[in-house]
ZAMARGU-4260 file (C-alpha; in steps of 0.2 Angstrom, whole numbers, plus 5000, padded with zeros to 4 digits):
<rodrens>
0) 5137/5261/5210 | 5149/5250/5218 | 5154/5246/5238 | 5170/5252/5236 | 5166/5269/5226
5) 5149/5271/5236 | 5163/5271/5252 | 5175/5280/5244 | 5166/5296/5239 | 5158/5297/5257
10) 5173/5296/5266 | 5184/5307/5253 | 5179/5325/5253 | 5195/5327/5241 | 5200/5311/5235
15) 5215/5311/5244 | 5230/5319/5252 | 5240/5301/5245 | 5229/5300/5229 | 5219/5290/5239
20) 5204/5290/5248 | 5207/5304/5261 | 5190/5311/5269 | 5190/5330/5275 | 5183/5330/5291
25) 5174/5347/5289 | 5162/5338/5276 | 5145/5335/5278 | 5142/5318/5271 | 5126/5311/5267
30) 5114/5304/5279 | 5117/5286/5276 | 5135/5287/5282 | 5132/5299/5297 | 5123/5284/5304
35) 5135/5273/5300 | 5151/5284/5309 | 5153/5285/5328 | 5148/5300/5337 | 5168/5303/5345
40) 5181/5313/5351 | 5188/5321/5335 | 5205/5327/5333 | 5206/5346/5339 | 5194/5346/5349
45) 5188/5337/5367 | 5171/5339/5362 | 5162/5323/5354 | 5156/5326/5337 | 5153/5317/5323
50) 5171/5323/5313 | 5161/5328/5296 | 5155/5340/5307 | 5172/5349/5314 | 5176/5366/5309
55) 5196/5364/5306 | 5206/5357/5291 | 5205/5339/5296 | 5210/5323/5284 | 5205/5307/5289
60) 5214/5293/5282 | 5206/5276/5286 | 5214/5259/5284 | 5204/5251/5270 | 5209/5268/5260
65) 5225/5262/5261 | 5223/5245/5256 | 5217/5250/5239 | 5232/5260/5234 | 5244/5246/5239
70) 5246/5248/5258 | 5260/5259/5258 | 5273/5260/5272 | 5273/5272/5285 | 5286/5282/5279
75) 5278/5283/5258 | 5263/5286/5267 | 5270/5301/5275 | 5280/5307/5261 | 5265/5308/5249
80) 5255/5319/5259 | 5257/5335/5250 | 5254/5345/5266 | 5271/5336/5272 | 5287/5341/5268
85) 5303/5336/5272 | 5304/5319/5282 | 5315/5307/5292 | 5314/5289/5286 | 5327/5286/5273
90) 5344/5282/5275 | 5351/5298/5279 | 5367/5299/5289 | 5375/5315/5281 | 5361/5326/5284
95) 5350/5318/5298 | 5364/5309/5308 | 5360/5294/5321 | 5343/5291/5312 | 5342/5277/5301
100) 5328/5267/5303 | 5318/5279/5311 | 5302/5290/5303 | 5294/5307/5305 | 5281/5317/5299
105) 5283/5336/5297 | 5266/5347/5294 | 5268/5363/5281 | 5290/5360/5283 | 5292/5369/5299
110) 5299/5354/5307 | 5295/5338/5314 | 5298/5343/5331 | 5283/5356/5327 | 5271/5342/5323
115) 5260/5332/5337 | 5261/5315/5335 | 5245/5304/5343 | 5239/5287/5346 | 5221/5285/5351
120) 5221/5304/5357 | 5233/5302/5368 | 5252/5308/5367 | 5268/5297/5363 | 5287/5301/5370
125) 5298/5310/5361 | 5311/5301/5350 | 5329/5303/5359 | 5336/5307/5342 | 5327/5326/5346
130) 5327/5335/5327 | 5313/5319/5322 | 5301/5322/5334 | 5289/5307/5337 | 5296/5292/5328
135) 5283/5287/5316 | 5290/5267/5314 | 5286/5263/5328 | 5268/5264/5326 | 5260/5247/5324
140) 5255/5247/5307 | 5242/5231/5308 | 5232/5240/5324 | 5228/5255/5313 | 5209/5260/5309
145) 5211/5277/5301 | 5222/5292/5303 | 5217/5311/5306 | 5230/5323/5299 | 5223/5341/5308
150) 5231/5352/5296 | 5230/5368/5310 | 5241/5373/5325 | 5234/5365/5340 | 5241/5371/5355
155) 5226/5378/5364 | 5218/5360/5362 | 5235/5348/5366 | 5248/5358/5372 | 5266/5361/5365
160) 5271/5354/5350 | 5254/5355/5343 | 5264/5370/5330 | 5259/5364/5313 | 5247/5353/5316
165) 5241/5335/5325 | 5243/5316/5317 | 5230/5307/5327 | 5234/5285/5323 | 5220/5278/5330
170) 5218/5258/5329 | 5204/5248/5325 | 5189/5245/5334 | 5178/5232/5337 | 5188/5222/5323
175) 5183/5204/5325 | 5191/5188/5317 | 5210/5185/5309 | 5218/5197/5294 | 5234/5190/5288
180) 5244/5200/5278 | 5260/5199/5268 | 5271/5209/5253 | 5288/5211/5244 | 5293/5221/5235
185) 5305/5217/5221 | 5319/5231/5219 | 5334/5232/5206 | 5351/5232/5216 | 5344/5224/5231
190) 5334/5210/5239 | 5321/5218/5243 | 5308/5223/5256 | 5297/5212/5263 | 5284/5216/5276
195) 5270/5204/5286 | 5257/5212/5297 | 5244/5201/5307 | 5230/5205/5318 | 5215/5197/5328
200) 5201/5202/5336 | 5184/5198/5345 | 5172/5205/5354 | 5159/5199/5366 | 5144/5207/5370
205) 5151/5220/5384 | 5169/5218/5380 | 5183/5216/5365 | 5199/5213/5361 | 5213/5217/5347
210) 5230/5208/5345 | 5242/5214/5332 | 5260/5213/5325 | 5272/5217/5311 | 5288/5212/5305
215) 5296/5224/5291 | 5312/5221/5283 | 5321/5233/5270 | 5336/5226/5261 | 5353/5237/5259
220) 5355/5244/5241 | 5373/5254/5239 | 5376/5269/5231 | 5386/5259/5218 | 5368/5253/5211
225) 5363/5271/5206 | 5372/5279/5193 | 5366/5296/5201 | 5373/5291/5218 | 5393/5294/5212
230) 5397/5306/5200 | 5412/5314/5196 | 5422/5328/5205 | 5416/5340/5192 | 5398/5336/5191
235) 5395/5336/5210 | 5408/5341/5220 | 5399/5339/5233 | 5394/5321/5231 | 5406/5311/5244
240) 5426/5320/5238 | 5435/5322/5253 | 5455/5327/5251 | 5455/5318/5269 | 5459/5304/5262
245) 5469/5288/5260 | 5480/5288/5250 | 5483/5304/5255 | 5497/5319/5256 | 5512/5318/5270
250) 5524/5332/5276 | 5541/5334/5278 | 5547/5343/5295 | 5558/5356/5288 | 5555/5354/5269
255) 5552/5369/5258 | 5543/5374/5243 | 5540/5356/5233 | 5549/5346/5248 | 5537/5351/5261
260) 5526/5339/5256 | 5520/5324/5245 | 5506/5317/5238 | 5507/5299/5240 | 5512/5290/5222
265) 5498/5278/5223 | 5487/5291/5222 | 5479/5288/5207 | 5481/5271/5204 | 5471/5267/5218
270) 5457/5277/5208 | 5458/5292/5219 | 5458/5311/5209 | 5476/5319/5211 | 5471/5339/5214
275) 5478/5358/5221 | 5470/5367/5235 | 5468/5384/5234 | 5489/5388/5239 | 5494/5374/5223
280) 5498/5359/5236 | 5495/5344/5231 | 5480/5333/5237 | 5472/5317/5235 | 5454/5315/5232
285) 5444/5302/5239 | 5427/5298/5236 | 5419/5289/5253 | 5401/5289/5247 | 5407/5272/5237
290) 5407/5264/5251 | 5388/5268/5259 | 5374/5262/5256 | 5358/5273/5248 | 5345/5260/5260
295) 5353/5252/5274 | 5348/5234/5280 | 5334/5237/5293 | 5324/5228/5304 | 5306/5234/5311
300) 5294/5223/5323 | 5281/5227/5334 | 5267/5221/5344 | 5252/5230/5350 | 5235/5224/5361
305) 5221/5232/5367 | 5207/5227/5378 | 5191/5237/5380 | 5176/5235/5392 | 5158/5242/5397
310) 5153/5242/5415 | 5135/5247/5419 | 5127/5257/5406 | 5139/5270/5401 | 5159/5268/5408
315) 5169/5258/5397 | 5188/5253/5402 | 5200/5256/5387 | 5218/5247/5390 | 5231/5247/5378
320) 5250/5241/5378 | 5263/5241/5363 | 5284/5237/5360 | 5289/5242/5345 | 5309/5242/5338
325) 5317/5245/5323 | 5339/5240/5321 | 5352/5245/5307 | 5363/5233/5313 | 5378/5239/5300
330) 5378/5255/5295 | 5390/5259/5282 | 5401/5272/5282 | 5418/5277/5276 | 5431/5264/5279
335) 5439/5278/5295 | 5434/5295/5299 | 5449/5308/5296 | 5455/5314/5310 | 5450/5330/5319
340) 5462/5329/5332 | 5479/5324/5337 | 5489/5319/5352 | 5499/5334/5352 | 5494/5353/5351
345) 5495/5355/5334 | 5478/5349/5329 | 5477/5332/5318 | 5497/5332/5316 | 5503/5314/5319
350) 5520/5306/5320 | 5527/5297/5307 | 5544/5283/5310 | 5555/5285/5297 | 5558/5265/5298
355) 5541/5262/5295 | 5540/5248/5283 | 5526/5256/5273 | 5539/5272/5267 | 5551/5257/5259
360) 5542/5256/5242 | 5537/5275/5242 | 5553/5284/5244 | 5558/5278/5225 | 5543/5286/5218
365) 5545/5304/5224 | 5558/5318/5218 | 5577/5320/5225 | 5573/5335/5230 | 5559/5325/5243
370) 5568/5314/5249 | 5583/5323/5253 | 5572/5333/5262 | 5566/5316/5271 | 5583/5312/5275
375) 5584/5328/5287 | 5569/5326/5293 | 5569/5318/5310 | 5552/5311/5307 | 5538/5310/5294
380) 5521/5319/5298 | 5502/5317/5294 | 5487/5328/5295 | 5468/5323/5297 | 5467/5339/5283
385) 5476/5328/5273 | 5472/5309/5276 | 5465/5297/5285 | 5471/5280/5292 | 5458/5268/5281
390) 5451/5276/5263 | 5450/5263/5245 | 5456/5247/5252 | 5444/5247/5265 | 5443/5243/5283
395) 5451/5228/5289 | 5439/5223/5303 | 5424/5220/5287 | 5434/5222/5270 | 5420/5237/5265
400) 5416/5250/5275 | 5415/5255/5294 | 5401/5248/5302 | 5389/5257/5313 | 5373/5253/5322
405) 5357/5261/5327 | 5344/5254/5339 | 5326/5261/5344 | 5314/5255/5353 | 5297/5258/5363
410) 5285/5253/5374 | 5269/5260/5379 | 5256/5257/5389 | 5239/5268/5392 | 5222/5265/5404
415) 5208/5274/5403 | 5190/5276/5409 | 5176/5285/5404 | 5157/5287/5407 | 5141/5298/5411
420) 5138/5306/5427 | 5122/5317/5427 | 5124/5331/5415 | 5142/5329/5408 | 5154/5316/5401
425) 5170/5311/5409 | 5186/5303/5403 | 5201/5299/5414 | 5218/5291/5405 | 5236/5286/5412
430) 5250/5285/5399 | 5266/5280/5400 | 5281/5277/5387 | 5298/5276/5387 | 5312/5275/5371
435) 5326/5272/5369 | 5341/5274/5356 | 5359/5266/5357 | 5372/5274/5344 | 5386/5263/5342
440) 5399/5271/5333 | 5419/5262/5331 | 5431/5275/5329 | 5451/5276/5332 | 5458/5281/5347
445) 5472/5296/5346 | 5485/5290/5356 | 5484/5271/5348 | 5484/5279/5333 | 5498/5289/5337
450) 5510/5273/5343 | 5504/5261/5330 | 5512/5273/5316 | 5528/5273/5328 | 5528/5253/5328
455) 5521/5252/5346 | 5504/5246/5341 | 5494/5233/5345 | 5485/5223/5361 | 5503/5213/5364
460) 5515/5227/5363 | 5527/5226/5377 | 5543/5234/5374 | 5548/5252/5366 | 5554/5243/5350
465) 5545/5246/5335 | 5539/5231/5326 | 5546/5218/5339 | 5538/5207/5351 | 5520/5210/5349
470) 5522/5227/5341 | 5513/5232/5326 | 5516/5246/5313 | 5503/5254/5305 | 5506/5258/5286
475) 5497/5275/5281 | 5505/5274/5266 | 5496/5266/5249 | 5510/5253/5250 | 5497/5243/5262
480) 5483/5245/5248 | 5484/5230/5236 | 5468/5236/5225 | 5452/5249/5227 | 5438/5237/5235
485) 5426/5247/5228 | 5431/5250/5211 | 5442/5236/5210 | 5458/5244/5201 | 5474/5238/5206
490) 5489/5244/5215 | 5504/5240/5203 | 5515/5256/5208 | 5518/5255/5227 | 5510/5239/5234
495) 5521/5229/5247 | 5512/5213/5252 | 5526/5215/5269 | 5516/5229/5273 | 5497/5225/5273
500) 5489/5232/5286 | 5482/5219/5299 | 5466/5215/5306 | 5473/5213/5324 | 5478/5232/5324
505) 5462/5238/5315 | 5455/5229/5331 | 5466/5236/5344 | 5464/5255/5338 | 5446/5255/5335
510) 5435/5255/5351 | 5417/5258/5352 | 5410/5274/5356 | 5391/5269/5364 | 5378/5284/5368
515) 5363/5278/5375 | 5347/5291/5376 | 5331/5287/5386 | 5317/5298/5384 | 5300/5295/5393
520) 5283/5301/5396 | 5272/5300/5410 | 5254/5307/5406 | 5237/5310/5418 | 5225/5319/5410
525) 5205/5321/5415 | 5192/5329/5405 | 5173/5332/5407 | 5160/5337/5393 | 5144/5339/5390
530) 5131/5354/5386 | 5126/5369/5396 | 5107/5370/5400 | 5106/5387/5391 | 5109/5390/5373
535) 5102/5397/5356 | 5088/5394/5346 | 5100/5384/5335 | 5104/5371/5351 | 5114/5370/5367
540) 5131/5375/5370 | 5143/5362/5370 | 5160/5364/5381 | 5175/5354/5388 | 5185/5356/5401
545) 5201/5347/5409 | 5216/5345/5417 | 5234/5339/5412 | 5251/5332/5420 | 5265/5327/5411
550) 5281/5322/5418 | 5297/5318/5405 | 5313/5312/5406 | 5328/5313/5396 | 5345/5300/5402
555) 5360/5299/5394 | 5372/5287/5395 | 5389/5286/5385 | 5399/5272/5389 | 5417/5276/5399
560) 5426/5277/5381 | 5414/5291/5376 | 5411/5298/5393 | 5417/5315/5395 | 5418/5314/5415
565) 5427/5299/5413 | 5439/5303/5398 | 5439/5320/5393 | 5456/5323/5386 | 5465/5314/5373
570) 5475/5303/5383 | 5466/5300/5396 | 5465/5282/5391 | 5481/5278/5390 | 5489/5291/5405
575) 5474/5291/5416 | 5477/5312/5413 | 5458/5320/5419 | 5467/5339/5416 | 5469/5348/5399
580) 5462/5364/5395 | 5451/5356/5379 | 5440/5342/5385 | 5440/5335/5367 | 5439/5315/5372
585) 5449/5301/5366 | 5446/5299/5349 | 5450/5306/5333 | 5435/5313/5325 | 5419/5309/5339
590) 5418/5322/5353 | 5414/5316/5372 | 5396/5314/5377 | 5392/5321/5395 | 5379/5312/5404
595) 5362/5316/5407 | 5347/5314/5418 | 5335/5327/5419 | 5315/5329/5420 | 5303/5342/5421
600) 5284/5341/5424 | 5273/5351/5416 | 5256/5356/5421 | 5240/5363/5411 | 5222/5368/5412
605) 5211/5369/5396 | 5192/5372/5393 | 5182/5376/5376 | 5165/5379/5368 | 5154/5375/5354
610) 5142/5388/5352 | 5130/5384/5339 | 5126/5404/5334 | 5111/5397/5321 | 5107/5382/5312
615) 5121/5385/5297 | 5134/5395/5310 | 5144/5387/5325 | 5158/5395/5331 | 5172/5387/5346
620) 5181/5395/5357 | 5197/5385/5366 | 5210/5391/5378 | 5224/5381/5386 | 5235/5388/5401
625) 5254/5379/5401 | 5265/5379/5415 | 5284/5370/5412 | 5291/5381/5428 | 5310/5385/5428
630) 5317/5397/5416 | 5306/5391/5403 | 5290/5397/5411 | 5272/5396/5405 | 5261/5403/5393
635) 5242/5404/5387 | 5236/5399/5369 | 5217/5406/5364 | 5210/5399/5348 | 5192/5403/5339
640) 5184/5394/5325 | 5171/5398/5314 | 5160/5384/5304 | 5147/5393/5292 | 5134/5380/5280
645) 5129/5392/5269 | 5121/5383/5259 | 5118/5364/5253 | 5133/5364/5243 | 5145/5375/5253
650) 5150/5377/5269 | 5165/5390/5276 | 5177/5389/5291 | 5191/5397/5298 | 5199/5399/5314
655) 5213/5409/5321 | 5224/5407/5337 | 5240/5406/5345 | 5251/5390/5347 | 5270/5387/5355
660) 5279/5375/5361 | 5293/5372/5373 | 5311/5367/5373 | 5316/5349/5371 | 5325/5344/5386
665) 5339/5342/5377 | 5341/5358/5368 | 5341/5365/5385 | 5360/5354/5390 | 5374/5365/5388
670) 5383/5349/5382 | 5390/5346/5365 | 5383/5331/5351 | 5393/5332/5337 | 5390/5332/5316
675) 5399/5331/5302 | 5394/5344/5289 | 5403/5347/5271 | 5409/5366/5272 | 5412/5375/5256
680) 5427/5388/5261 | 5437/5371/5265 | 5432/5361/5252 | 5427/5345/5261 | 5419/5341/5279
685) 5422/5348/5296 | 5417/5345/5313 | 5404/5357/5321 | 5399/5353/5340 | 5380/5360/5345
690) 5378/5365/5361 | 5361/5367/5370 | 5356/5382/5383 | 5345/5385/5401 | 5340/5400/5393
695) 5331/5395/5380 | 5314/5404/5375 | 5297/5395/5371 | 5292/5399/5352 | 5276/5404/5349
700) 5267/5407/5332 | 5250/5417/5327 | 5240/5405/5316 | 5228/5408/5304 | 5216/5395/5292
705) 5202/5403/5280 | 5193/5390/5268 | 5179/5385/5259 | 5171/5366/5254 | 5159/5362/5240
710) 5151/5349/5236 | 5136/5345/5222 | 5131/5327/5218 | 5146/5320/5213 | 5159/5336/5213
715) 5171/5338/5229 | 5179/5352/5230 | 5189/5361/5247 | 5200/5374/5246 | 5211/5383/5264
720) 5222/5399/5265 | 5232/5396/5280 | 5248/5405/5288 | 5259/5403/5303 | 5270/5420/5309
725) 5282/5414/5322 | 5293/5423/5337 | 5308/5417/5345 | 5307/5400/5334 | 5318/5389/5341
730) 5333/5381/5330 | 5351/5379/5328 | 5363/5391/5321 | 5372/5385/5305 | 5389/5382/5307
735) 5392/5382/5286 | 5385/5400/5286 | 5395/5407/5302 | 5411/5399/5291 | 5406/5407/5275
740) 5404/5423/5285 | 5421/5422/5293 | 5432/5413/5278 | 5421/5416/5261 | 5411/5401/5251
745) 5429/5397/5244 | 5446/5391/5249 | 5451/5405/5242 | 5440/5419/5250 | 5448/5433/5260
750) 5447/5429/5279 | 5443/5438/5293 | 5456/5434/5305 | 5463/5452/5307 | 5447/5462/5308
755) 5442/5465/5326 | 5424/5467/5320 | 5424/5445/5319 | 5432/5445/5335 | 5419/5437/5345
760) 5414/5426/5330 | 5432/5418/5330 | 5429/5412/5347 | 5418/5395/5338 | 5433/5393/5329
765) 5447/5379/5334 | 5460/5379/5324 | 5475/5366/5322 | 5492/5374/5330 | 5481/5391/5334
770) 5482/5397/5317 | 5468/5407/5311 | 5466/5400/5292 | 5452/5388/5285 | 5466/5376/5281
775) 5470/5376/5299 | 5450/5376/5305 | 5448/5358/5313 | 5432/5363/5324 | 5416/5374/5326
780) 5404/5380/5338 | 5386/5381/5334 | 5375/5383/5349 | 5353/5381/5349 | 5345/5398/5349
785) 5329/5406/5349 | 5330/5414/5330 | 5323/5426/5320 | 5304/5431/5316 | 5297/5424/5301
790) 5281/5419/5294 | 5275/5404/5281 | 5259/5405/5272 | 5252/5395/5258 | 5235/5387/5250
795) 5229/5368/5250 | 5216/5362/5235 | 5208/5348/5234 | 5195/5343/5219 | 5186/5326/5216
800) 5172/5318/5204 | 5164/5303/5203 | 5157/5295/5188 | 5144/5283/5188 | 5142/5268/5177
805) 5156/5270/5165 | 5158/5256/5156 | 5150/5246/5169 | 5161/5253/5184 | 5163/5269/5191
810) 5176/5281/5189 | 5182/5294/5201 | 5196/5306/5197 | 5206/5320/5208 | 5219/5330/5212
815) 5226/5338/5229 | 5239/5350/5232 | 5249/5362/5243 | 5257/5379/5236 | 5268/5387/5249
820) 5264/5406/5246 | 5281/5414/5257 | 5293/5407/5271 | 5301/5424/5276 | 5314/5427/5289
825) 5321/5439/5296 | 5341/5443/5295 | 5350/5430/5310 | 5366/5437/5315 | 5379/5426/5327
830) 5390/5437/5338 | 5385/5454/5331 | 5390/5445/5312 | 5375/5443/5301 | 5375/5427/5293
835) 5359/5425/5285 | 5351/5439/5275 | 5332/5443/5276 | 5324/5432/5264 | 5311/5423/5257
840) 5315/5404/5255 | 5298/5398/5245 | 5306/5388/5231 | 5325/5384/5238 | 5333/5371/5248
845) 5349/5371/5259 | 5343/5388/5270 | 5345/5387/5288 | 5332/5387/5302 | 5320/5381/5288
850) 5313/5364/5296 | 5310/5356/5277 | 5327/5355/5274 | 5319/5358/5255 | 5302/5371/5252
855) 5295/5367/5234 | 5283/5380/5229 | 5270/5365/5224 | 5268/5350/5228 | 5252/5337/5225
860) 5245/5321/5219 | 5230/5318/5203 | 5223/5303/5200 | 5210/5290/5190 | 5202/5278/5200
865) 5191/5263/5191 | 5182/5251/5199 | 5171/5237/5193 | 5163/5219/5197 | 5166/5213/5179
870) 5169/5194/5182 | 5175/5201/5202 | 5178/5214/5212 | 5193/5223/5205 | 5201/5242/5202
875) 5213/5250/5194 | 5223/5267/5202 | 5234/5277/5192 | 5242/5293/5203 | 5254/5307/5197
880) 5263/5313/5211 | 5272/5330/5210 | 5286/5339/5218 | 5291/5357/5210 | 5308/5359/5208
885) 5319/5372/5222 | 5337/5383/5219 | 5349/5376/5232 | 5355/5391/5241 | 5369/5385/5253
890) 5384/5397/5253 | 5395/5394/5242 | 5390/5381/5230 | 5391/5392/5215 | 5411/5395/5218
895) 5415/5376/5211 | 5402/5374/5199 | 5386/5378/5194 | 5376/5363/5190 | 5363/5356/5202
900) 5360/5374/5208 | 5342/5372/5203 | 5337/5358/5205 | 5323/5351/5195 | 5305/5345/5198
905) 5300/5329/5201 | 5285/5320/5192 | 5283/5300/5196 | 5269/5291/5191 | 5261/5274/5200
910) 5249/5262/5195 | 5239/5248/5209 | 5229/5236/5203 | 5218/5227/5218 | 5208/5210/5215
915) 5194/5202/5227 | 5196/5182/5228 | 5186/5172/5235 | 5186/5164/5253 | 5188/5183/5258
920) 5207/5185/5251 | 5213/5199/5240 | 5229/5202/5229 | 5237/5217/5226 | 5250/5222/5213
925) 5259/5239/5211 | 5271/5249/5200 | 5278/5260/5208 | 5288/5274/5198 | 5281/5268/5182
930) 5293/5275/5173 | 5309/5274/5182 | 5313/5290/5186 | 5330/5298/5196 | 5328/5308/5209
935) 5331/5325/5204 | 5350/5329/5205 | 5355/5338/5222 | 5373/5345/5226 | 5372/5332/5242
940) 5385/5316/5248 | 5371/5302/5241 | 5367/5313/5224 | 5348/5315/5228 | 5339/5325/5243
945) 5331/5310/5254 | 5320/5320/5264 | 5307/5323/5249 | 5312/5307/5237 | 5318/5287/5239
950) 5332/5282/5230 | 5324/5267/5221 | 5318/5272/5206 | 5302/5261/5196 | 5302/5244/5208
955) 5284/5233/5210 | 5274/5225/5223 | 5266/5212/5225 | 5254/5211/5241 | 5239/5196/5250
960) 5228/5198/5262 | 5218/5185/5270 | 5203/5187/5282 | 5196/5175/5294
</rodrens>
């Protein structure tokens, strides 16, 4: 048997949760391997022991096994684990805003915030992008030796966040020499992805040191480079279409009927679509996603070092330090946002001076009635519900879409001492980590936009004479646009080269809305463990006990322009006004930000026992008390586990316990965060303000797991049934479902404006001109709440078999899958109105309160691996990955088109070849998505679901690793 497959079979019980070598921590291993492994504290317990003897469902992903399947990136690795559902990692500004470049892990589809992430057994600081939990893209891949995945609730051991389970990233101890690795991925339509890793280690007689660093670059991939991303309005009504475009629709005050407004005559000439609204009024549909990217340019870099030293016989010092960052310098978006507020009390409405030079080429193309109505009007007007300042002609500052920046970084320092005293071991550690996020989003200032429409724009405007003495006009019409910068369509209808909008004016209109967030965690923990002098005939009782103190902080620091305390009103910047009934800030789209400086102390005490009842039967009992103080309060969580080695070939295991998660600090702040969400009833995007609440309670869950492990010769298999039963689940109300409950699911549906039973729900809406209608809706308030009860259950299964001496080599085959049986939620009520019925949401996507977003019934992988020493040590692996189809249950989708309601399954194949060369050099070549299959079509802006797939199609990866 080859050394490669001998290692694989020893370390893999079910031969991979990735279609690669993943070892179950509960597998009884061969004696020769157990002698090689270190007796350590395993994820899920503070009692020392071998990982392979644990009673809990733990998978171990070792670095050498991942290298044999092409060294996937962190995002690729996490997405391939069948127990993981719906993660952040691909460019996803529409459904995961302000997270570009970051990564997450989401066990069981319960939401990333319910999976605790550790590094060397100790906590990280949560990401400032609260919904993603912990940013896995900050972790130093070059330093990692293994990853332990505990797929069971573990609050009794680790406290808050360990609801769905725990993922522990563990560095390689005792590494000697140097390893240099470089990889390149060829991706059609982009410049490809690059990464490089370096690690260096040295060992002395009583010490060792490790230094590692990494760099990764993802190249931009435009929506125009993939056919599935840009589809027709009929094929994908949610595919980035907006009736708030440029060219747009303009209002003639005082006009009636067909003379009350007009569609810009350049609408179709520039590639937009001429449509009508529910009342027959004109629209000009603009596909803004043509300016977006499927993959943004990203740069990731990190450096890590650790030092270990043994003092005396048993006292060991461990110190580790890390810095990592990732940057998305130019996140492309629409050339401008459609305004959600204007300078007056009539919502996002602006007036246009009739002397605006852009009107000259427009007037001859209007009807006689429209021209007469314009002559009789004192001004023209335009609404953010029908127009935006820049559209198909691009943004004058970039020549394409508007560009935002998303920068994240983190620094971490951890030190610990552990040793032995008499009959017990002790471990004391201190960890500090700080994460920052800087969001830079240019937006247009309301009062400046109004001034420019009247010819009084620009930084050098010093008079009240439009267009004179440094004053500039903003031309809102298509006469400013020579061509569609995406499609190249020329404007031969209305273009006037003397009425083009200047870059200088755009630079004055746009100002940066900047928000800097910082989260930190300071953690002190102390643990004792040992064995009691009493016990059973099968052995002594092992025990562990400890205390933990955590200080968590959250700081939010907007720049002056975005700060609600400095610029609360629409005219604060222009006039200094600080008093207004609605504090909506100075920008046309982005709302203001409330500064925050929060901190809290969390104290915990915990203990556990491991009781060997019989030689073949052991029980583990754990309990943890954790106190948040204040309104959140405290909680106590017990857990009980059993492991029964019934025969040499069959092991049974099970656990039951309670788990919890406290509200994040941002969820406790009664201040809004602004998001943009497609709203079917409005036929476009609307602005939603998400508020926290200081009255939130911790969520709690009862967890249960029972399973079996089979091992006979080359055959290995596992099966586990698991369930989570939630109370007071922390979630955000669905704004689109609130709108659907009030206005229906289409623009023509009946509304509840005059229904007294909906009066309280109506207070959640902001209307243009205080008119209750879907057409006048500008903003919606949603809250973070303790939601309805829910229950999730499913089955994990895996199997593998090793065939020796097949054509002179070894053949390993296997499969691993997660089947979700149920995800039941009780009905959700908002302001006394039911907005979501009770249902089972397995096999769906888009339901509110579902942490995965998309929840297929079945996810799995199967593989065939062949290894031979013929000519040289080499191996080939073919992996098939499958994700079941789902039904899109978002409100209102079926009213426009049935296409995309049923989302197809996704089956892909990956092929990896690995060759060991002389001088400790390894070459790996991979073809990912061998059949070049597009991701399943989904009625989303980008045409696919970034939480479960990627947009690449087939791509090729080569990797070279050299050890010294």
